[in-house]
N, C-alpha and C positions, 0 to 999 in steps of 0.2 A: 717807250715803244709807241709813241703817238705822233701823228703829224697831220698837217693839212696840206692840200695841194699847193704847189708853188705857183706864184703869180700867173694865173691862167690867162690874163689879158695879153701877156707878152709871148704866149706859146701856143696860140690858136693855130690851127692848120699844120701843126707839127713841124714848123720851119726850124726854130731853134729854141733851146731852153736857156734862160739866163740865170746864173747863180745869184740868189738874192743878196743884196748888200755886199757885192764883191769889193774887195779892198786892195786888189792888185798884189795879193800874196803877203801883205804886211799888216801888222797889228796897228792899233790906234796910235801907239807911240812911234811908229815908223820902222820898228825892228822886223826882220823877216820872220815869217811863221812857218812852222813845219807843216807837212802834209796832214799829220794827225790833228794839229791845232786848227787847220782849215776845215777839216772834216767835222770836228766838234762845233765849230762856229756855224757851219752850214746847217748842221742838224738843228741847232738852236733857232736859226733863222727860218727854217721851214716849219717850225712849230713842234719839234719833238720834245716830249716831256718825260717819257719812260723808254728805257731800253732793257730788253731781257737778254742776258748774255752770260758767257763763261770765258774767262781769259785763257790765254796761252801765249807761247813765245812770240808768234808772228804778229799778235795784236797788242803786245805790251806797250808800244808807243802810243797807241790809241787809248788804252786804259790809263796811261799816265796823263794824257791830255784831259781825260774825263775826271781825274781825281778831284780837281777843284772847279769843275764846270758847274756854273750856277744854272738852276732851272731844269736840269736833266737828272732824273733819278735812274740809276742803274740797278736792276734787280738780278742778283746772282742766282741763277738756276743751278740745278744739280745735273742736268743733262741737256745737251744742245737741242735735242728733239723737243724737250719741254719749252725751251726758249721760242722755238718756231711756232708751236701750238699756242703758247701764251700770246704771241704777237697776233696770231689768227683770232684768238678769243677777243682780244682788245679791239681789233679791226671790225669783227663781226658785230660786236655789241655797240659800236659807235659810228661806224662808217669812215673813221679816220684810218690813216696808214699805220700799221703796226711795224715795229722795228725789232730785229733780233741780231745778235752779234756773236761771232764764233771765231776761233783761231783757224789755222790752216789744217790740212790733212784730215784726220778723223773728226776734228771739230766741225769743219765745213761739211764733210760727208754726212754727219749726223743730222744736218739740216735738210737733207734731200727729201725725206718723207714729208715734213710739214710744207716744204716748197711744192711738192707734187699735190698735196692735199689742197693747198691754197689755190693752185692752178686749176684744179678740177672744179672748185667751188667759187671761183672768182672773188677771192679775198685779197684785198690790197695790203701786202706787206713788203718791206724792204729788208733783205738779209745782207749784212755787211760781214765779210770774212777777210781775214788776213792771209797772206801767202808768203812764201819764202822770198828772199831778195831776188830782184829781177835777174841778177847775174847768175843765180843758181837755178833758174827755171830750166827744166829739161834735163837736170843732172841727177834726178832721183834723190834730191836732198832730203834731209830728215823732215818728216811731216809735210812733204810736198804732195799736192794733189791738184789736178787740173779741174778745179771745181766749176770753172766757167763752162767747160765742155760737158762735164757730168750733168750740170743743172740745165743746160739749154733746152732739152725736151720737156722740162717740167716747170719752166718759168716763162713769164711774158717777155723778159729780156734778161740777158746776163752781160755785165760789164767786167772788163779786166783792166785795171789801172796800174801803170808802172811809173808814172811821173807825178810829182806833187802838184804841178800846175793844173792837172786835169781833175783833181779830186772834187773841188767845189762844184763845178759844172756837172760832173757825172752824178754826184749825189742829188743835186737838184733835179736832174733829168730822171733819175730813178724814182723819185717821189712823184713826179708828174706822170710817168708811165704807169706806176702802180695804181694811181687814183683815177686816171682818166680813161675814157673809152670803156671797154670791158675790164673791170678791175682785176688785178692779179699780182703775183709775186715777182719781184725784181731782185736779182743778186748783184752786188757790187763787190768784187774781189780785188784787194789792193795789196801790192807787194810791200814787204816790210821797209825796204829802202825808200819807197814813195812816202811812207808815213813819217820817216825820220828826217828826210831831206827837207831843205828850205825851198819854198816856192819862190821863183824869181819873177815870173811873168804869168800870173794866174789866168788860166783859160776861163773866160767869163760866159761863153756860150757854147752849147753842144748842139751841132746840127742834127736834126732828125727829119730829113725831108720826106721819108716814106711813111711817116706816122701821121695819119689824118683821120682820127675817129669821127664817124658821122654823129651828128647831133639830132637832126630831125629828118624824117622820111620825105620823099617827094610828094607834093600835093596830090598828084594824080593817083599815087598808090593809096593815099588816105581815102580819097573818094571811092576808089575801087573796093577797098576794104569795107567801107560803110555800106556800099551797095550790096555786097555779099551778106552783110549782117542784116540788112533790112529784108532781103528776099529769102533768107533762111527760115526754116520752120523749127529746127532743132539745134540751135547754136549753143556753144559752151565757151565760157571764158576760162582758159587754161593758164593759170597764173604760176610763174616760176620764180626762182630765187633772184633773177634779174630785177624784179620789182622791189625786192628788199634792198638790193645794192643801190638802186637808183632813187631810193626814198619815194617810191611811187604809190605807196599804200593808199593815200587819200584819193589819188586819181583812179586807182583800181575800184575803190568803193563807189566813187562818183559814177564811173562808167557802168558798173554793175547795176546800180540803182536806177540810173537813167534808162537803161535798156531792158532791165528785168531778166537778163540772162542768168541761168545757173552758173555757179562758179566752183571750180576745183583748184586747190592749192597744193603744190608739190611738197615733198619733204623739205626742200630748201626754202619754201615760201610760206611755211607755217607762220601765221600772224600777219601776213600781207593783206588778208581779208578776215574779218572776225569770225571765229568758229560759231559764235552764237547767232550769226546773221541767217535769216530764213532762206536766203538764196545759196548758202554755202552747202555744197554736197559732200565736202570732206576732201581727204587726200586721195589721189589716184595712185595706181600702181600695184606692185606685187603684194603689199600688205595694206592697200588702201581700202576705203569704204566701198561697199557694194554700189552705193548710189553714185559715187564719183567715177568708178570704173565703168558702170553702165552708161552714165551720161556721156562719156567720151565714146564708148563703143557704138552707141545708138545715135550719135549726133550726125547732123548733115553739114555742120560748119564748126571748126575748132579755131577760135581766136587765141593764138598762143602769144602770151605777153611775158617776155623774158624767160622762157623755158626752152629746153633743148631736145625734147623728145627722147629722153634717156630710156634705155632698154628696160629698166625696172618699172617705168611707167607704161611703156607701150606693149610689153610682152612680145610675142611673135610678130614681127613687122608685117608679114603678109596678111595678117588678119586684124590689124589694129584699125579701128574706126573705118570700116570698109566703105561706108557711105558718106564720108565727110570730106569736104574741101578744107583747105588750111590757109589761114591768114597768119603769117609768122612775123612777129615784131621782135627784133633783137638788135643789140648794138654791135654784135660781132657778125660781119658778113659771112664768115665761114660756117656759121650755124644755120643760116637760112637755106632750107632745101637740102641740108646735109643728110638727114635721115629719111625724110619724106618729101615728095613733090609738093611745092608750095604754089597756091593759086595767086597769092599776093604777098610780097615780101616788104616789110616795113623796117628799113634800116635806120636805126637811131636810138637815142636815149629813151628808156621806157617811160619816164615821167612825161617828157615832151611829146612822145608819140601818143600816149593815151590821152593827153589833153587835146591833141589835134583830132583824135577820133571823137572825143566828146563834142568838140566844136562843130565838126562836120555832121555828126548825128543830130545835134540840136538844129542845125541849119536845115537839114533835109526834112526832119519831121515838122519843123515850122512851116515848110513849104507844102506840107500835105502828104509826105511819104508815110505809109502805114506798114505795120508788121503785126504778126500774131503768133505769140509763143505760149498762149494759154494752155493748150492741150499738152504741149511739151513740158511746161513747168509742172503741170499736175502729175505727169508720169514721174518726173524726177522726185517730186515730193513724196510720191507713193513709194518709190524704192527706198528713200531715206527713212520713211516711217516703218516700212515692212522689214528692212534689214539693218537695224541699228547696230552700232558697235556694242559688243558685250563679251562676257566670258563666263565660264563655269567655275564654281568653287571646286578646288581640288578634292577628290574623293577621299583622300587619306587625312583630311583635316589640316593639311599644311597651309601656310600663308600664301594667298594668291598674289603674285607679283603685280598684276593689274590693279588690285585694290590698293597696294602700297603707293603706286605711282598716282593713281586717281586722288587719293587723300593728300598726297604731297602737293599736287597742283592746287587743290582746294585750300589747304592750310597756308601755303606759301603766298597765294594770291596772284592776281593777274599781272602785277608789276615785277614779280620775281623773274630772274633770268635762269634758264635751264641749259646746261651744256651736257651733251650726251656722248657716251661712248658708242660703240658699234655692235649691233646684234639684236637679240630679242628685246633687251631693255630699251634700246633706241626706238624700236617700233612701238613698244607699249607707251613710251614717253611721248611719241608723236601722236598716238591715238587717244590716250586717256587723260591728257592735260589739255585744257582749253586755252588756246592762244588768241588773244584779242588784239594784240599790238605787235608790230614788227620788232625785230632784234631782241626778242625774249627767248628765242629757240636757236641754239647754236649746236651744230653737229657736223660730222664728217659725212657728207652725202655722196660725193662722186667717188672718192678713193676708198672710203670705208675703213678709216684708220683706227684700229684698236689702240687705246692709250691717248686719244684726243681729249677726253672729258676733263680730267683733273687740271692739266696745264691751261686748257682753254678757259675753264672756269676761273683760274687764277688771273689770266689776262683780263677777263671780263670784269672781275672784281676790282682790279687796279683801275680799269677805265671808269667803272661805275661804283665807286665806293659806298654810295648811299643805297644801293640796291642789294636785295638778298640774292645771292648766287648759289645755286645748287648744281653740283655735278651728279648726274645720274649715270652710274657705271655698273658694269658687270664684274663678277669676281675674276673673270679672265682679263678683261680690259684694264681693270684697276692695277693689276700687277705689272703692266707695261710701263707706267709712268708715275707710280705712287710716290717716288722719291721727291716729287715736287711738293709734297706735303711739308717737307723740311723747309723748302723755300717759303711756303705760305706761313709757317709757324715763325720763322726767324724774321721775315719781312713784315709781319703783321697784316696778312691778307686773309681775313677770316671767311674762307669759302666753307660750304657745307657739302658733304659727299654722301650720297645714298648708294650703297652697294647692293644691287639686286643679286643676291648670292644664291644660286641654284646648284652650286658644286659642279658646274659644267661649263664648257664653251657652248652656250645655249643654242645659238642658231645652227651651229655645226651639228649638234646633237639632234635638233629638230629635223634637219634634212636627212640625217642618217636614219632617224625613226621612220620618216615618210618614204624615202627613196632608196635606202640601202638595207632594208629588212632588219632594222634595229641592230645593225652591226656597229656598235659604238666604238669606233677605232680612234683612240687618242683625243676623245672629246670630253671625258669625264675627269673632274678634278677631285682631290681627296675630300671625302665626306667629313673626316676628322680634319677640320680646316687647318691647312698649313699654307701660309702663316695664319695665326689668329688675328683677324683684322682689328679688333678692338685693342689688343695689346700692341699691335704694330702702330696704330694711330697714336697711342699714348707715348710710344717710343719716339715718334716724330714730333712730339710736343703738341698733339691735338687732343681733343676730347673724343673718346671712343665709346660708342653705344652699340647695343645689340637689341634686335627685336625679332621674335619668331612667332608671335601670335597676333591674330586680328585685333584682339581686345587692346593690345598695347601699341598699335600703330599710331593713333592720334597722339597719345601721351608722349611717345618717343619723338615724333616729329616736332611737337611743341617744345619738348626739352631741348632739341637741337636748335630750334628757332630762337630760343631764349638766350643762347650763347652768341655774343657779338664781338668778343675780343680774342677768340681763338678759332682755328679751323675745327670742324666737327666731322667725324666719320661715323656713319650709322651702318652697321652690318645687318641688313634685312635678310634673314634666312627664309627663303621662299620655296615653294613647291619645285621639285626637280623635274616634273613632267609637264608643266604648263607650256603651251605652244601659242604662237602668234597667229591669229586669225582676224580677218579674212586672209586668203593666200591664193596667189596665182603661181602655180609651179613654174620654175624657171624655164624659159624657152617655149612655153605653151601660149595659146591664145588667151587674151583677157576674158574671152567668153567662158573659159574653164574655171573662173573664180569660184572658190569655195568659201562660204561664210562661216563654216565650221567643218570639222573633219568629216569628209564624205557627204557633205551637204552643199548642194549647188542651187543657187537662186533660180527660180522659175520666172523667166521673162515672157513666156508664151502669151499670156493674157494681155501683155502690154503692146504687142505688135499690131 
């Protein structure tokens, strides 16, 4: 499931994509090659090393071609959704294109969730699916599904291939599309007869005349943006996941230190700017820090770098940052001005754009331009000092989930990779682990997919075998995709899983406690654990551990860290009543942020 972009020098401006190393549909000895053989050869040529997949009738010709393919490792998953999330984990941990493979019908439709997830979070993956023979399309044949149409709304592009001559160029184009511009998922659906037939006149180029992703913004826009930055008195650098995808973390830090502006990093951008940096105000949004939320709300200029003004960040739109002008840098023109009016739009790659801002800022200040953020920075530091992240120990003596995650971050160290599920444990993992580097925090941000963590961790471990990889999961999320532990055990992928087990669908229960008068409808899981996670882990060929006291947390984590030849699952039995704070209730103004239940920060003295 790995790949690098295809020969970019031949595909600038989106004119055509050339299949690398095309041989006119013939092998080295001159014999005709099948479509499946062409596909495998093209995958190898674009740099694929791993594929996560599950076979079925429509893709058996491809699996036969993979049987003796050198240099490509196929990892047999237990569910196609796991294949998709594993491809995401690989891509998110490396920046390369992840690859997943499924058969027709239900195999293909099981990929829809990871495709939608990758689309929301701009993760470059290529999904290859088989379909019934072209002569049977439209006949409701066994396991027929129009996956191209199904996937169109949740992919960057979807291809449907019915001729072997088109396979090589289409696969090359899919990898280029996935990796270039705003990254995202691309689906290639290939009929079975295209895989079995011999190519006679291989199509070497695929025209894409409408695809011209921008690389750098116009010079005047850069000048206008820097002018706004210099004249502002309360600016904020609002850093989004696009800075991770563009490998722009060094440029982000350089711009921040050059200007002295406070920085906030979204859920998808954790690690794009070091948590330990004094200018970092934390994560904004519904469960962000008070200092990050306040910095945005009270700002007079927001410089958005690869962020999209998600509703979980902005709260009620009509009251978000009412005094702020917006400079919006993004590679996707559809995002600029989509949610909020933009004073200056910077259309281009985040790394190149930020570098241009640095150059222009340096030029202007060298010419004598001045700015003054001293009072503003003092206010932001005051909020950060006065309202730090924290938590109360459970009154019943139960284990605090925040403590577990905090210790996990400390003991695993800054080089570890953490893949999270969705819910309370996701928020605690984003809050109580310090992220100093990019690509160490993987999570489902836009779609919020339960079941993401275990297969994503699996993909990340395949990509980064020398790194410690932890999946931080909830007891609800874990049961969505835990079958991939079998894959990890059989394939020798020693991930570690921390289950934050509160016997509930935690975030659902929290909302029911706060907004539905504690009517816990369908949100509580059996206290007498079914299944028993330690026994389940052992049945899957993993090491199973359990911890339910504060005194045993470090010892248990260290015991898990000492195992490097098997997957490890740790069942942390934590308080059933812990909640995620701070919190902005959904649909309300960010001004309504509570740093603890019924406690609202007082900003009056700062005005």
